[in-house]
C-alpha positions, 0 to 999 in steps of 0.5 A: 975351725972346721967348716962345711962350705956350700956350693954357692960359696965355693963357686964365688970363692973360685971365680970372684973376689970378696969374702968367699975368696978371702976365706980360701986364703984362711983355708990355705993358711990352715986357719980353716979346715974345708970339709967336703963330701963326694956329693958336695964335690959332685954338685960343685963339679956339675955346676961349674960344668954348666955352659954359663961357666965355660966362659968364666973358666976360659977367662981364668985359664984354669980348667975344671979339672984343675979347680977340682984337684985344688979343692981335693988337695985342700979338703978333708973328705967325709962321706956322711950318712943321711939325716934321719929326718928332713930339716930344710925346705930344700932337701938338697941342703940336708946334705950339708947339715949331715956332712957338718954333723958327721965332720964335727964341723964348727960352722956351715958357710952358706949364702942360702937363706934356707940354711942361714935362717936356721942359725944353728944345727946341732950346735953348729953355727950357720953363717955367711962368708962375711960373718966368718971372715969377720972372726979372723984378724988380718988377711992371709992374702 
């Protein structure tokens, strides 16, 4: 299954336990293909570079560069064209939709209600982490 994962889920997966973290077990096992774009990776890097994440990074013992390198190793990178017209209330969310279409993704995984309220976009399901995780039997971790 090919998945575009929103920044909020990527952050939860890296720093906390729960459904987003468990999804990364499926990425590592090859059950789920992580799709990233340069813009999505830059947004993730900017967010974890914020002062409030510095304490968390120190606690994990994983520097920002290591986390970014691990994501790059796990992901397929695609630089999509922009959507022809805005779709979401939050224009930043259109980047995820454009990436999903360009990547021929099966699912967009997000915790953002602006995206989740769409339900689907170009026949691509938009689900939260728990909904995607429920589709897998067993846990790779």
